[in-house]
C-alpha positions in Angstrom: 3.8 11.0 7.0 6.7 8.9 7.1 6.4 5.2 6.8 9.0 3.3 8.5 11.2 6.3 8.0 10.0 6.7 4.3 8.5 10.2 3.3 5.0 9.7 1.9 3.2 12.3 0.6 -0.5 12.3 2.3 -2.2 12.0 -0.7 0.2 8.7 -1.8 -1.1 7.3 1.4 -4.5 7.0 1.1 -3.6 5.9 -2.9 -1.3 3.3 -0.9 -4.4 1.8 1.2 -6.1 1.3 -1.6 -2.9 -0.9 -3.2 -2.8 -2.7 -0.7 -4.2 -6.5 0.0 -4.5 -6.8 3.3 -7.4 -5.3 4.4 -6.0 -4.6 8.5 -3.5 -2.8 7.1 -5.4 -0.3 4.5 -7.3 0.3 7.4 -4.5 1.3 10.1 -3.0 4.1 6.9 -6.5 5.4 6.5 -6.9 5.8 10.2 -3.8 7.0 11.0 -4.4 9.4 7.9 -7.4 10.1 9.1 -5.9 11.4 12.8 -2.8 12.9 11.2 -0.2 10.7 12.5 3.2 11.9 11.2 4.9 8.9 12.0 3.8 5.4 11.6 5.9 2.5 12.2 5.6 -0.6 10.2 6.3 -4.5 10.9 8.4 -6.5 8.6 5.6 -7.9 7.0 4.0 -4.7 6.7 6.5 -3.2 4.8 6.5 -6.8 2.1 3.0 -6.2 1.7 3.4 -2.6 1.0 6.5 -3.5 -1.6 4.3 -6.0 -3.3 1.5 -3.9 -3.9 4.4 -1.3 -5.1 5.7 -4.1 -7.4 2.3 -4.8 -9.3 -0.3 -2.2 -8.5 -3.3 -3.6 -9.7 -6.5 -1.3 -9.8 -9.6 -2.8 -7.5 -11.6 -3.1 -10.5 -8.8 -5.2 -12.6 -9.3 -8.8 -12.4 -6.7 -10.6 -10.1 -6.1 -13.5 -13.1 -2.3 -14.1 -14.0 -1.1 -12.2 -16.7 1.0 -13.7 -20.1 4.7 -12.7 -20.2 4.6 -14.6 -23.4 7.0 -12.9 -25.9 5.6 -12.8 -29.8 
């Protein structure tokens, strides 16, 4: 599938749907994957949501508590 012009392996589309915090976007990604959509346009806010998810890909089970950045 192409997301906003970027080729993404089909199995990674589902992983991306799992990572994004926007339930509507996750549902849209899963639905388009299920229907075999080959090209999916995204709005700017959707693109930003995906970038945030990729910047900090937290597993679904992990706490959303802030992480410490202290150096020792």
